[in-house]
N, C-alpha and C positions, 0 to 999 in steps of 0.2 A: 503494501500499500505506501503510495507517495506520502510524502511529508504533509501534514495538516496542521492548522491552527488547534490549540486547545480551546474547549469552550469553557467561561468562566462560571464553573459551576461552585458552590458553596462547599466549605469544608465539612464535614469527612468525604463527599462525593469522591468515589473515582475519577481519575482523568476521563473524560469522552472527547474525541477529536471530531472536528468540523469537516464534512464533506460535500462539494457543490459541486455538480458538473457547470454549470452554468458560470462558475467564477465569482459567486456572490460571496462577499467576505463573511468571516465569522461574526455574529452576532455580539455586541460588547457587552449585552446584560441578559442572563438567560434565568427564568425562574420556573422551577418545575410546579405541574400542574394535572390534575385528574379530572374525574366527571363532574366534580363540585363546581369547576368554573364556569362562569355564564360568559355566552358568547360578546356581550357588552363590555365585560373587563377584558377579555383577550381582545378585542378589538383596540380597546385604549390602549394596551401594553404594546401591541405591535405598532399603533400608530407613533408611539412615543419611542420605539427601536428597542424594545423589550422582547425576548423572544420567550415563548413558551415551548419548556420540554415536557412532551406528554407523557405520563405513568399510568394514566388509565384505562380504559376499553378503547381499543383500536376503531371500532366502529363508532364509538363516540366522538373520537378524533375526526373521522370524517365528517359526520354530522357538524362539527365545530367549525370544520374548513368550509363546509357549505353556506354555514351561517354568516362567517366572515367574508364570503366573496359576495353575499347580499348585500353586506353593509358597504363593501367598498365600492359596489356597483351603485348604489344609491347615491353614494357621494356627496357634494353640495348639490342642491336642488335645481333643478337645468334652467328653471325661469330666472335664477340669480345669475346665470352666465351667459354672456354675450354669445351670440353664435360666431362661429368661425367667419373672418371674412372671404376667405378663398379656401379651395380645396387644400393648397399647401397648408394653411393654418390648421387645417382639419384633419389632416395629417398628422402633423407634428403634437396636436393636442390628445390625439389617440393615443400615439407613441407614449406620450407622458401619461397618460392615463393606465394604460398597459403596465407601464414601468412601476406604478405606484401600486397595481394591483399584485404583481409580481413580488414587490418588496414586502408588502402586508401579508400575504398569504404565506410566502416564505418563513415568516416568524413564528409557523407552528410546527416542530420539529419532533422526530419519533427518534428513539435508540435503538442502534442495531449491532447485534452481538456478532463475535466471531463466526464465521459460516455461513453469514446474511441470515440470522434469526432475529425477529423483531419481537423483543420479550414484552408484548403487551397481550392482555386478553383477546380473543377472537382474532388475532393478527392471521392473515394469510401467509402462504407460503411463499417467500418472495425471493427464494434462493434461485430459481433460474433467470428470475428479471434481472436481479442483482449482477448476478456472473455474465450475463450477455453484456451488460453496460459497462461494469467497473472490472471485469476481468476476475480471476481467481481471489477468492476471499484472503485476506488476511488476518493476523493473530489478535489484533487489536478494535475494541468496539468504538463505535463511531456515533453521530448523529445526523442526520439527513432530514431536510423539510420534508414534511407529508406530501406536499404539493408535488416535488419531486419524486420520491418513491412512486407514488401512484402513477406519474408519468411515465416511470419504468416497467411498471406492470401493465399499463396500456399498452407501450412500446412491445413488449413482450407478446401480447395477443395479437397485434398487427402482424409481428414477425412469424408466430405461430400458424393464424389463419390465412395470410396473405392477401395481397390486393388484384381483385380479379382486372384483365386488361383485356378490352374488347379487340385492339389491335394485334394482340396475341391470341386471337379465336379463343377468348376467356381464360387463358391460361393466368396462371396467376404469379405476382412478384412479390417475396419477402423481404419488406422494407427491415434494417436492423436499428436500433436506438441511435438517434443522431443522425440517420440519413433520410433526407427528404422523401415522403411518401409518393407515389404518382397517382395521388387521387384525383388531380385535375387532368382529366383524360384529353382534354383537346390539344396539347401539345405533342402527345402521343401520338395521336391521328395525324396531325399534320405530317410528322413523318412517316407514316404508314402511307401517305397518299401523294407526297411529293414526287416527281418524276426523277428516277434514277439517272447519273449520267450513265453514258455507254460503256464506261470502264466501271464495272463494281466490283472487283476483284479484292479491294480493299479500302476500309473506311476507317476515320478516327473518330470517336466519341470522347469529348473532351469534357471532362467533370462527369465523370459516367455516372455516380451516385449508385443505385440500385441496380445499374446497369440496362433499364428497361431499354433506353433507345438503342442499345447497341444490341440488343435481343431483336428488336423489331426490324433494324437492317439484317441484319443474319436471318430472319424467318423470310425477309423478302428476296432473298438471295444473293446478299455479299458474302463473298467468299470467305472473307476473314475481316474481323472487326477488331482494332484495338481499343479498348475503354482506358481512359488515364482518371488518376485523382489523386489527391494528397492525403486525404483522410483514410487512415487505416480503418476506420470501420467501412466506410463505403468500399474500400478495397474488396474486404472479407465479404460484404455484401454482394457487390457484383459478380465476385467469384462463384458465390454460393449459389445466385440465380441463376448463372449461365450453368451450372452442373444439374440443376433442377430441370431447367428447360430443354436438357440434353443439346447444350450448345456450346459446351466447354471445350469441343475440339474446333471451333470455330471464331470463339471471343477468347482474343487474350485481355488479361487486367493488369496493367502496371502502374508503379506509383512515379507520378512525373507532375511539376507544375506546367499545366497546359499539354504542349504537344509532347508526345514521346521524342527523345533522343537518340535511346539507343536499337532502335526498332527498324530492322531494315525493310524497304528500300528509302526509309526516310521521309518521303513525300507520297502523299496520297492523292487519290481521284477525287474522294470526296470526305469530309470533315464536318462533322456536327458537332453544336458547341448551344448547351441551353443553360446560359449563365443565369445568375440570380437578376431577378426583373428589376429590383428596387435600390437606387442609390441612397442607401442610407447605413447605420452601423447596425448590424446584429448584437443581440443582447444574450444568446444563448446559440447550444451546437447547432439545433436543426435549424436556427434563423441564418445562418450560412449558406442555405439553399436559396433563400428570400432575398437579402439584403447584400449588397455589393459596394462598400462605401467609395465615393469617388468613381464607381465605374470601373473598379481596376480590372476585374476579371474580362468585363465587355472589350475595354480598351486593348488590354494585353493579347485577347483573344485575334480581335481584328488587325492588330499590329502585325502578328506573327502569321497570320493565315497565309497570305501570299507565298512566302519562304517554304512552307509546310505543304501547298497544292503542287500537283502535276501541272505541266502547263494547260492541260484542257480541263482541269479540276473544278471542283464547285464546292465552296462554305454553305452550310446551313446554318443561319444564326435564328433561334427561335427566340421569340421576346415578346412578351407582353408592353402594351401602350399605357398599360396602368400608370407608370411613373411620369407620362405625359399628362394624362388626365390629373393628377395630383400636383403638377407643376414641379416634380422634381429633375426632369429631363425632358427637353424639347424635340420634337422631330428633325428640327435643324440640327439639333446638338447631335444625334444619334447619327444624321446622315452626315456631318461632317467627320465624325469618326471612322466613319466607313471610307469617305473620300480621301482623307489624310491617312489612310493605310494604303492607300493604291487599290482600292477595290470599287467594283461596279454592280450593280444591283441588278440582276438578269430576270428576276421573276420574283413574287411574292404569294403567298397563299396564307388566306385568314380564316381564323375559327373565332366564333363568339362564346364565351366561359358558359359553363352549365352548372356549376357549383352552386351551392344553396345560396351564399351570400350574396352574389350578383342580383338575385332577387328579393334580397330582404332590404327592406324600407327602414327598418330600425336601426341597419347599420350605418356609423358615423361616416363612413366612407361609399356609402351608397351610390351617392351620382356618379363618382367615379367608377365603382365597380360595375355599374350598370350599361356604361359607355365603353368598357373595355375590350380590346381586340387582341387575340394572339396571334402574330405571324411568325412564320416561315421565310426568312429572307433568303435568296438564292444568289450568292455573292461569286464573283471572280475576278481574278487580277486585272487591274485595267491598264496596267503598265509593266 
């Protein structure tokens, strides 16, 4: 187990280390509590920066977490707050509210003993979920936010059951913890219907994640697909999915920052990339698939694409225009990046999102989500 901060528990309580996958700092103050703690008091403590280390019934802790969530969501009365002036303002208020919600709910902690055992009444068996996210158990107890622990359990169920992918004939992709799940199928469908270049002996899938796009390309007849990623969880996830789908002999998964550097012949006739769509700062592991600070990955992919393509090759950039509707990046800025990289747009396929939030009028970003279009941009070197 890596070095972790020790929680400030009162003597003579044994030392208990703090663990957070999101990198949240250890609480500076901790109070132990059980089922006698009322939600109002727990909310007051959390807002003041005091964490609650739960010693009562596990299901009681879940109920308390739900009660804290309701209090956070009520927040200041809506009528007392001015409406955001622009979609940009609405986005940043939404992110602030998300951050505050995460901080408050993250103040409810549960202990975990060696072997990933939660020593609370009616606690579920979380050993498999913790091992998938944290690796082999250590020999020291630690505390974790209940919210994170429930996230691990949920991710374990996603991984166990898998996500059906229509573009793969309904076969399932099994996402690992911290790897973005392909629940938004429109971007996968774009890759399934875009016209393949004449030469489809080789393709690169940059930032492969679960490996779903690599699998779609292989199923479409691409002889060999190389998927790249930097995240060890994504690399393991993509390899496992290729094996499950019977494609391990046609999909290679390699660790690389964008383009593979040691895979012959070095250039490919087709290179696909689905970078994070929003140029903003991620606050957790899974958000790295959604937020790309300063459009770093997008710009690096475009800049390196001409040198990685064969002379007649195509790059497929899959990108939502949600950032444009939120005022985070303009269409002119995007096309400027394309032009600066020496690329030309030779075609584009569009798809409307079908996920539930696109039709949820109560969503604070509803106007932008309702107008969103996901596109597959077909790019070739212009010089």
